C-alpha positions as CSV (number, residue, x, y, z in Angstrom):
1,M,50.1,32.3,171.8
2,T,46.5,32.4,173.1
3,D,45.6,35.2,175.5
4,E,44.4,33.5,178.7
5,T,41.9,36.4,179.2
6,E,39.9,35.3,176.2
7,N,38.4,32.4,178.2
8,L,37.4,34.5,181.2
9,P,33.7,35.4,181.7
10,D,32.7,38.9,180.8
11,L,29.6,41.1,180.9
12,S,28.9,40.8,177.1
13,P,25.6,38.8,177.5
14,L,24.2,41.9,179.1
15,S,22.8,45.0,177.4
16,D,24.3,48.5,178.1
17,E,21.2,49.3,180.1
18,Q,21.5,46.2,182.2
19,I,25.2,46.9,182.9
20,E,24.5,50.5,183.8
21,G,21.9,49.4,186.3
22,L,24.2,47.1,188.2
23,A,26.4,48.0,191.2
24,E,30.0,46.8,191.1
25,N,29.4,44.0,193.5
26,Q,26.4,42.8,191.4
27,K,28.7,42.8,188.3
28,Q,31.1,40.5,190.2
29,I,28.3,38.2,191.2
30,F,27.3,37.9,187.5
31,L,30.9,37.1,186.5
32,Q,31.0,34.3,189.0
33,L,28.0,32.5,187.5
34,D,28.5,29.8,185.0
35,E,27.8,30.4,181.3
36,T,24.3,28.9,181.5
37,D,23.3,31.1,184.4
38,R,24.8,34.2,182.9
39,R,22.7,33.7,179.8
40,F,19.6,33.0,181.9
41,F,19.9,36.2,183.9
42,A,20.7,38.3,180.8
43,D,17.7,37.0,178.9
44,N,15.1,37.0,181.7
45,F,15.6,40.2,183.8
46,T,15.2,43.8,182.9
47,A,17.7,46.5,183.9
48,Q,15.5,47.4,186.8
49,S,15.1,43.9,188.2
50,L,18.5,42.3,187.4
51,G,20.4,43.7,190.4
52,K,17.9,42.3,192.9
53,A,17.8,38.9,191.2
54,L,21.6,38.7,191.3
55,D,21.6,39.6,195.0
56,R,19.1,36.9,195.7
57,R,21.1,34.4,193.7
58,W,24.2,35.3,195.7
59,E,22.3,34.8,199.0
60,T,21.3,31.3,197.8
61,L,24.9,30.4,196.9
62,Q,26.1,31.6,200.2
63,S,23.4,29.7,202.0
64,R,24.4,26.5,200.3
65,A,28.1,27.1,201.2
66,R,27.2,27.8,204.8
67,L,25.0,24.7,205.0
68,A,27.7,22.4,203.6
69,E,30.3,23.8,205.9
70,F,28.1,23.3,209.0
71,D,27.1,19.8,207.8
72,N,30.8,18.9,207.6
73,R,31.6,20.4,211.0
74,L,28.8,18.5,212.7
75,K,29.7,15.2,211.1
76,E,33.4,15.7,212.1
77,S,32.4,16.4,215.7
78,L,30.3,13.3,215.8
79,L,33.1,11.1,214.4
80,S,35.7,12.6,216.7
81,D,33.7,11.8,219.8
82,S,35.0,8.2,219.9
83,P,34.3,7.3,223.6
84,R,30.6,8.2,223.3
85,Q,30.3,6.7,219.9
86,S,31.7,3.4,221.1
87,A,29.4,3.5,224.2
88,Q,26.5,3.8,221.9
89,S,27.7,1.8,218.9
90,S,24.1,1.1,217.8
91,L,23.4,4.8,217.4
92,S,24.6,6.4,214.1
93,G,23.7,9.5,212.2
94,G,21.0,7.6,210.5
95,D,19.2,7.2,213.7
96,L,18.4,10.9,214.1
97,A,14.9,11.3,212.7
98,V,13.8,14.9,212.8
99,G,11.2,16.9,211.0
100,A,11.0,20.7,210.7
101,A,9.1,20.9,214.0
102,G,11.7,18.7,215.6
103,L,14.4,21.0,214.3
104,A,12.9,24.0,215.9
105,G,12.4,22.0,219.1
106,A,16.0,20.9,219.1
107,V,17.5,24.4,218.8
108,G,14.7,26.1,220.8
109,I,12.1,28.5,219.6
110,G,13.8,31.2,221.6
111,A,17.1,30.6,219.8
112,L,15.2,30.9,216.5
113,A,13.6,34.1,217.6
114,S,16.9,35.5,218.6
115,Q,18.1,35.3,215.0
116,I,15.2,37.3,213.7
117,A,14.8,41.1,213.9
118,P,11.3,41.8,215.2
119,S,9.0,43.0,212.5
120,G,6.4,44.3,215.0
121,K,6.0,45.2,218.6
122,A,3.1,46.3,220.8
123,S,2.1,46.2,224.4
124,W,-1.1,46.0,226.4
125,R,-1.8,47.0,230.0
126,G,-3.3,44.6,232.4
127,V,-2.2,41.6,230.3
128,Q,0.1,38.7,231.3
129,P,1.8,36.4,228.7
130,G,-0.3,33.4,229.8
131,D,-3.5,35.3,229.0
132,L,-2.6,35.1,225.2
133,V,-1.6,31.5,225.0
134,E,-5.1,29.9,224.7
135,P,-6.4,32.4,222.1
136,L,-3.3,32.0,220.0
137,A,-3.5,28.2,220.3
138,A,-7.2,28.2,219.3
139,A,-6.3,30.2,216.2
140,F,-3.2,28.3,215.0
141,A,-2.7,25.0,216.8
142,R,-3.8,21.8,215.1
143,Q,-5.3,23.6,212.2
144,E,-5.5,22.5,208.6
145,K,-2.6,24.7,207.5
146,T,-0.9,25.6,210.7
147,D,0.2,24.4,214.1
148,M,1.6,26.2,217.2
149,Q,3.9,25.5,220.1
150,F,5.1,27.5,223.1
151,E,8.2,26.8,225.2
152,T,8.3,26.7,229.0
153,P,8.4,30.3,230.3
154,T,11.8,31.6,231.3
155,E,12.6,32.5,234.9
156,E,11.6,36.1,234.0
157,G,8.2,34.9,232.7
158,V,9.0,35.4,229.1
159,L,7.1,33.1,226.7
160,H,8.6,32.1,223.3
161,G,6.2,30.6,220.7
162,A,6.1,29.8,217.0
163,V,3.4,29.4,214.4
164,Y,4.3,26.5,212.1
165,I,3.2,26.1,208.5
166,R,2.1,22.7,207.2
167,T,4.0,21.9,204.0
168,A,5.2,18.9,202.0
169,H,8.5,19.3,203.9
170,G,6.7,19.0,207.3
171,L,6.0,21.6,209.9
172,I,8.1,24.7,209.2
173,P,8.2,27.7,211.6
174,G,6.6,30.8,209.9
175,L,6.2,33.2,212.8
176,T,7.9,33.6,216.1
177,L,6.2,35.3,219.1
178,T,7.9,36.7,222.2
179,L,5.6,37.7,225.1
180,T,7.5,39.6,227.8
181,P,5.9,40.7,231.1
182,I,6.8,44.3,232.0
183,G,5.2,45.2,235.3
184,E,1.4,44.9,234.8
185,S,1.7,44.9,231.0
186,T,2.9,42.5,228.3
187,E,5.1,43.4,225.4
188,I,4.5,41.4,222.3
189,Y,7.0,40.8,219.5
190,I,5.8,39.0,216.3
191,S,8.6,38.2,213.8
192,K,8.4,36.7,210.4
193,V,10.8,33.8,209.8
194,S,12.9,33.4,206.7
195,S,14.6,30.3,205.4
196,E,18.0,31.9,206.1
197,S,17.0,32.6,209.7
198,V,16.1,28.9,210.2
199,M,19.6,27.9,209.1
200,E,21.1,30.6,211.5
201,A,19.1,29.1,214.3
202,I,20.5,25.6,213.4
203,K,24.0,27.0,213.8
204,H,23.0,28.9,217.0
205,G,21.7,25.7,218.5
206,S,24.3,23.4,217.1
207,Q,25.8,22.4,220.5
208,K,22.3,21.5,221.8
209,L,21.5,19.6,218.7
210,L,24.8,17.8,219.0
211,D,24.1,16.8,222.6
212,L,20.7,15.4,221.5
213,I,22.4,13.3,218.9
214,K,24.9,12.0,221.4
215,D,22.2,11.2,223.9
216,G,20.4,9.1,221.4
217,L,17.2,11.2,221.5
218,I,14.8,10.4,218.6
219,L,12.9,13.6,217.9
220,S,10.2,12.2,215.6
221,T,9.1,9.1,213.9
222,R,10.3,10.1,210.5
223,R,13.5,8.3,209.4
224,G,16.2,10.6,208.2
225,G,19.7,10.9,209.6
226,V,22.0,13.8,210.1
227,G,22.1,14.5,206.4
228,N,18.3,14.8,206.4
229,L,18.5,17.6,208.9
230,F,20.6,19.7,206.5
231,D,18.7,18.6,203.5
232,L,15.6,20.0,205.1
233,A,17.1,23.4,205.8
234,G,18.7,23.5,202.4
235,S,15.5,22.7,200.6
236,M,13.8,25.6,202.3
237,V,16.4,28.0,200.9
238,N,17.3,26.5,197.6
239,S,14.3,24.7,196.0
240,G,10.9,24.8,197.3
241,V,9.7,26.6,200.4
242,D,9.5,30.3,200.3
243,I,8.5,30.8,203.9
244,A,8.0,34.6,203.6
245,R,5.6,34.1,200.7
246,I,3.6,31.4,202.5
247,V,3.3,33.6,205.6
248,K,2.0,36.4,203.5
249,D,-0.4,34.2,201.5
250,L,-1.9,32.9,204.7
251,D,-2.0,36.3,206.3
252,L,-0.3,34.8,209.4
253,E,1.1,38.0,210.7
254,D,-2.1,40.0,210.4
255,K,-4.1,37.1,211.9
256,A,-1.7,36.8,214.9
257,W,-2.0,40.5,215.6
258,E,-5.8,40.3,215.3
259,V,-5.9,37.4,217.8
260,V,-3.7,39.2,220.2
261,Q,-5.7,42.4,219.9
262,R,-9.0,40.7,220.4
263,A,-7.8,38.9,223.5
264,A,-5.8,41.8,225.0
265,E,-8.1,44.8,224.5
266,P,-10.9,43.6,226.9
267,L,-8.3,42.8,229.6
268,Q,-6.7,46.3,229.1
269,K,-10.2,47.9,229.3
270,I,-10.9,46.1,232.6
271,Y,-7.5,47.1,233.9
272,D,-7.9,50.8,232.9
273,E,-11.3,51.0,234.5
274,R,-10.0,49.5,237.7
275,R,-7.0,51.8,237.7
276,A,-9.3,54.8,237.1
277,L,-11.4,53.8,240.1
278,E,-8.3,53.3,242.2
279,N,-6.9,56.7,241.1
280,A,-10.2,58.4,241.9
281,A,-10.3,56.8,245.3
282,R,-6.7,57.8,245.9
283,A,-7.4,61.4,244.9
284,R,-10.3,61.6,247.3
285,L,-8.1,60.2,250.1
286,E,-5.3,62.7,249.4
287,K,-7.9,65.5,249.4
288,A,-9.2,64.4,252.7
289,W,-5.7,64.4,254.2
290,D,-5.0,67.9,252.7
291,D,-8.2,69.2,254.3
292,Y,-7.1,67.7,257.6
293,Y,-3.7,69.4,257.5
294,H,-4.9,72.7,256.0
295,C,-8.2,74.6,256.3
296,P,-10.4,73.6,253.3
297,R,-11.7,77.2,253.2
298,C,-8.6,79.4,253.6
299,S,-5.7,76.9,253.3
300,V,-4.2,77.9,256.7
301,S,-2.4,75.0,258.3
302,F,-4.0,73.5,261.4
303,G,-1.9,73.0,264.5
304,A,-1.5,69.6,266.1
305,E,-4.3,70.2,268.6
306,D,-6.5,72.6,266.5
307,T,-10.2,71.7,266.1
308,E,-11.0,74.7,263.9
309,C,-9.2,77.2,261.7
310,R,-7.6,80.0,263.7
311,V,-8.4,82.4,260.9
312,C,-11.9,81.7,259.6
313,G,-13.2,79.4,262.3
314,T,-14.0,76.5,259.9
315,A,-14.2,73.3,261.8
316,R,-11.3,70.9,261.2
317,P,-12.4,67.8,259.3
318,E,-12.1,64.4,261.0
319,K,-8.8,62.5,260.5
320,P,-9.2,60.0,257.6
321,A,-9.4,56.4,258.7
322,L,-7.0,55.3,256.0
323,P,-3.3,56.3,256.0
324,D,-2.0,59.1,253.7
325,P,-1.0,57.2,250.5
326,R,1.8,59.7,249.8
327,L,3.7,58.7,252.9
328,P,5.8,55.5,253.3
329,Q,3.6,52.7,254.4
330,E,4.6,50.2,257.1
């Protein structure tokens, strides 16, 4: 009788050093690969690099599974909505034409940004979000390798924007920017986008995307269909577009910070100079009131009707024309 365990995959293609360098979960990943892939990983990765390569392979497999699951859920939702389908019988999944920029527009740049942990944050005094839109657009919008879009500000004045990369797959978001007004300052988040985060944004915005499909909105002139939407996201993860690498090669993050700094620093300098003058004027006014209440020579308090100090005879200064800034103002 043949032992069934003889046909199960094992770690034999790996060297002792490779096996020793793997965590238990990485060994399980290796065992779940087919024979061709096991041989490929064994032959092409050192003991030091094999673990990371297996982790990346597992992320890709999970991404494909999540993509297929979401694809099926969306198609089932469309098919189950029979009243709306019959009302728009001429509209089918094939009528949805969407490029990568349309995808980000469908789910919302803000939704995309919410799926990405900020990689950088800074703030500048005397700057409002709108002050940075034109400089950023001049640097990235309608350029040879990039484009840029901003959403309508939120009720709180927060601006969400994205820098898009021009690729053979269309416009793909590479950076997200969040500009948040805080008092007289603006806090800036700049986050790098990954392929996985784009797919998470698709899921996050699935209801909005579904509504757009039902309403018959055509998001771009490129023919595609519902399947094309998922093919696009899948291709970014599985076969061609390494967003993180492109962002790095184009120095997008550094360039974005340089643009923000170049635009914000002069405004902050003007703001700081104005505040310094205001603070100096306030200090002089406070000193004038202190001298009115207390003798500037010996610090004895003046009485309500006193015209000079009762101790040293110093004349009481005139009452300031402006109100004491330390007191509640009417």
